[in-house]
C-alpha positions as CSV (number, residue, x, y, z in Angstrom):
1,M,99.6,65.4,90.3
2,S,101.3,68.8,88.9
3,A,101.4,69.5,85.6
4,V,104.6,71.2,85.6
5,A,107.9,69.7,87.1
6,E,108.7,70.6,90.4
7,S,112.3,71.5,88.9
8,F,110.8,74.3,86.7
9,W,109.6,76.3,90.0
10,T,112.8,75.7,92.2
11,T,114.8,76.9,89.1
12,L,112.7,80.0,88.2
13,P,115.4,83.0,87.7
14,L,113.7,85.1,90.0
15,G,114.3,88.9,90.3
16,R,115.6,90.7,93.4
17,D,113.8,90.0,96.6
18,V,110.8,88.3,94.5
19,T,109.1,85.6,96.1
20,L,106.8,82.7,95.0
21,L,103.4,82.9,97.0
22,A,101.5,80.2,95.6
23,R,100.9,77.8,92.8
24,D,98.5,75.1,91.7
25,G,98.7,72.0,89.9
26,N,97.6,73.5,86.5
27,G,100.7,76.1,86.6
28,V,99.1,78.9,87.6
29,T,101.3,81.0,90.2
30,A,101.3,84.1,92.3
31,F,104.6,86.4,93.1
32,D,105.2,88.9,95.7
33,K,106.9,91.9,93.8
34,P,108.7,94.4,95.8
35,A,108.7,98.1,95.2
36,G,110.8,99.1,92.6
37,V,110.8,96.0,90.6
38,L,109.5,95.9,87.0
39,S,106.8,93.6,86.0
40,H,108.6,92.9,83.1
41,P,111.8,94.5,81.1
42,N,110.8,97.3,79.1
43,E,114.1,97.7,77.2
44,G,117.6,96.2,76.8
45,G,119.5,95.7,80.2
46,D,116.0,95.8,82.2
47,E,116.1,92.0,83.1
48,P,117.9,92.1,86.3
49,R,115.4,94.8,87.5
50,S,112.4,92.7,86.4
51,L,110.2,90.1,88.4
52,L,112.3,87.5,86.5
53,N,115.8,88.0,85.2
54,A,115.1,86.7,81.7
55,R,113.9,87.6,78.2
56,Y,110.7,89.0,77.9
57,T,108.5,89.0,74.5
58,I,106.0,91.7,74.7
59,D,103.6,90.4,71.8
60,G,103.1,87.0,73.4
61,E,103.5,88.5,77.1
62,F,105.8,85.7,78.2
63,F,109.3,85.1,80.0
64,S,111.6,83.0,78.2
65,W,114.9,81.3,79.4
66,T,117.3,78.2,78.9
67,D,117.5,75.9,82.0
68,A,120.5,73.7,83.1
69,T,119.7,71.0,80.7
70,G,119.7,73.5,77.9
71,R,115.9,73.4,77.5
72,E,114.0,76.5,76.9
73,Q,111.1,77.4,79.5
74,K,108.5,80.0,79.3
75,L,106.3,81.9,81.8
76,W,103.1,83.9,80.8
77,L,102.4,87.1,83.0
78,L,99.0,87.6,83.5
79,N,98.9,91.1,85.0
80,R,101.0,94.0,85.9
81,L,101.8,96.2,88.8
82,D,103.5,99.6,88.5
83,S,107.2,99.5,89.5
84,A,106.6,101.7,92.5
85,T,103.7,99.2,93.6
86,S,104.5,95.8,95.9
87,G,102.5,92.9,96.0
88,V,100.7,90.1,94.1
89,I,101.4,89.4,90.6
90,L,100.3,86.7,88.5
91,A,101.5,84.3,86.0
92,A,100.9,80.8,84.4
93,A,103.2,78.1,82.9
94,D,101.1,77.5,80.0
95,G,100.0,79.9,77.0
96,E,96.8,78.5,76.8
97,L,96.0,78.8,80.4
98,A,97.3,82.2,80.4
99,N,94.7,83.3,77.7
100,E,91.9,81.6,79.7
101,I,92.7,83.5,83.0
102,R,93.3,86.7,81.1
103,G,89.7,86.3,79.9
104,Q,88.6,86.6,83.5
105,F,90.4,90.0,83.7
106,K,88.7,91.2,80.9
107,K,85.3,90.1,82.2
108,K,86.1,92.0,85.6
109,R,85.9,88.4,87.2
110,V,89.2,89.0,89.0
111,R,88.5,90.3,92.9
112,K,91.5,92.5,93.8
113,I,92.5,94.0,97.0
114,Y,95.1,96.8,97.8
115,H,96.0,98.4,100.9
116,A,97.4,102.0,100.9
117,L,98.7,104.4,103.1
118,V,97.6,107.8,102.6
119,F,97.7,111.4,104.3
120,G,94.5,112.4,105.8
121,V,91.5,110.2,107.3
122,P,88.4,109.8,105.3
123,P,85.4,111.1,107.0
124,R,83.3,107.9,106.3
125,P,84.7,104.5,107.0
126,L,83.1,103.0,103.9
127,E,82.6,104.7,100.5
128,L,82.1,103.8,96.7
129,W,84.2,105.9,94.4
130,R,83.0,106.3,91.2
131,D,84.9,108.7,88.4
132,L,85.5,109.6,84.8
133,L,89.0,109.5,84.0
134,A,91.2,110.2,81.0
135,V,94.4,108.4,80.4
136,E,97.3,109.9,78.6
137,R,100.2,108.6,77.2
138,R,103.3,111.0,76.7
139,G,106.8,110.1,75.5
140,G,106.1,106.4,76.5
141,K,104.7,107.6,80.2
142,I,101.3,107.3,81.6
143,R,99.4,110.1,83.2
144,T,95.6,109.8,84.3
145,V,93.7,112.9,85.1
146,T,90.0,113.2,86.5
147,S,89.0,116.4,84.6
148,A,87.2,116.1,81.2
149,G,87.5,112.3,81.3
150,H,85.1,109.9,79.8
151,V,86.5,106.3,81.0
152,P,84.5,105.0,84.0
153,A,86.5,103.8,87.2
154,E,85.1,102.6,90.2
155,C,86.5,101.3,93.7
156,Q,85.2,100.3,97.1
157,M,87.1,102.4,99.9
158,S,86.9,101.4,103.5
159,V,89.2,102.5,106.3
160,V,91.2,99.9,107.9
161,R,93.0,101.9,110.6
162,A,93.6,105.6,111.3
163,G,96.4,107.2,113.0
164,R,96.0,108.5,116.4
165,G,96.7,112.0,117.7
166,Q,98.6,114.2,115.4
167,T,99.6,111.4,113.1
168,R,97.1,112.1,110.2
169,L,97.6,109.2,108.2
170,A,95.2,106.0,107.6
171,L,95.4,102.7,106.2
172,L,93.0,102.0,103.5
173,K,91.4,99.1,102.1
174,L,91.0,99.7,98.2
175,E,89.1,97.1,96.1
176,P,89.1,98.2,92.5
177,R,86.1,97.2,90.3
178,T,87.6,98.6,87.1
179,G,91.4,98.4,86.1
180,R,92.6,101.6,85.0
181,S,96.1,102.9,84.6
182,H,97.0,104.6,87.9
183,Q,93.4,104.4,89.0
184,L,93.6,103.8,92.7
185,R,96.5,106.7,93.1
186,V,94.2,109.2,91.2
187,Q,91.0,108.5,93.0
188,C,92.9,108.9,96.5
189,A,94.3,112.0,95.2
190,K,91.3,113.5,93.9
191,R,89.5,113.1,97.2
192,H,92.7,114.8,99.2
193,F,94.1,111.5,100.4
194,P,97.0,111.3,98.3
195,I,99.2,108.1,98.9
196,V,102.3,108.4,100.9
197,G,105.4,108.5,98.6
198,D,103.4,109.0,95.2
199,Q,105.7,111.0,93.2
200,T,103.5,111.8,90.4
201,Y,99.6,112.5,92.0
202,G,100.7,112.9,95.5
203,D,101.6,115.8,98.1
204,F,105.2,116.4,97.3
205,P,106.0,118.4,100.6
206,R,104.5,116.0,102.9
207,N,106.3,113.3,100.9
208,R,109.7,114.8,101.4
209,E,108.8,115.2,105.3
210,F,107.5,111.5,105.7
211,A,110.6,110.3,103.4
212,K,112.8,111.9,106.3
213,L,111.2,110.6,109.1
214,A,110.5,107.0,107.7
215,G,113.8,106.6,105.8
216,T,112.2,105.5,102.4
217,K,110.8,107.3,99.4
218,R,108.5,104.1,98.6
219,L,104.9,104.4,97.1
220,F,102.7,102.9,99.8
221,L,100.4,100.9,97.7
222,H,100.2,97.2,97.9
223,S,98.6,94.6,96.2
224,L,97.5,92.4,99.0
225,E,95.2,89.8,97.6
226,T,94.0,88.6,94.0
227,T,91.2,86.0,93.9
228,F,89.5,84.3,90.8
229,A,87.8,81.4,89.4
230,Y,88.7,79.5,86.2
231,D,87.7,76.7,83.9
232,W,90.6,74.2,82.6
233,K,90.1,70.9,80.5
234,G,86.4,70.6,81.6
235,K,87.1,71.1,85.5
236,S,86.7,74.6,87.7
237,F,89.5,75.9,89.8
238,S,89.7,78.8,92.3
239,F,93.1,80.7,93.0
240,T,94.0,83.0,95.5
241,G,97.6,84.8,95.8
242,R,98.2,86.9,98.7
243,A,101.1,88.9,99.7
244,P,102.0,90.2,103.5
245,L,101.6,93.7,103.9
246,P,105.1,95.1,104.6
247,D,105.8,96.2,108.2
248,E,106.5,99.6,107.3
249,F,102.6,100.3,106.3
250,E,101.6,100.1,109.9
251,K,104.6,101.3,111.6
252,F,103.6,104.9,111.6
253,L,99.9,104.6,112.5
């Protein structure tokens, strides 16, 4: 029997085009976040552009709102995605449970799979990428570089599909083994396979050409699947959230 009332899930103040993908009886849930939607509000007025159209407490990492009965409800965020990245994002309806699962992230016991559409085709279908990154924060913005870095970053890359003929695009499967800011975007760019639509680390002239062709300026990076196991109240559980790959990722291959 679910530990969280059904009405809690059916009345969530979901953000624009956000969908609930999966949930378990303990209150762990996965959402599909569209590109352009914030993981959480960063400042006043951001609520309508966020995963939930609700207040967010940064210190506690939870959303809160008042339901139709006047009762305060909360949902704890478990991970984040850049606003430009689409796909799986996780939350929990219990604060203690949220802390347990966040511990799995810290212990690197969470398997994450991304798909990225990139310019160029890697010469080898499977590679393990290892880099040392430097993460800088300037004026509230994050910038990650591969020069003079000391933060280890590791990712397994495999080619899912390569474009035919003159279409020099490839769909990559990326499995990060570390969780650094902008890691996948930087690791792709370093190897001269910039992610399509990347406005920070990408190929700007090719982005403009592709945007005219495709009619979209989105970043073509998608969190496809997240899987982990956790212990709760003396029992072991496993959870998987999977967000379907948007159609535009394969349209030009």
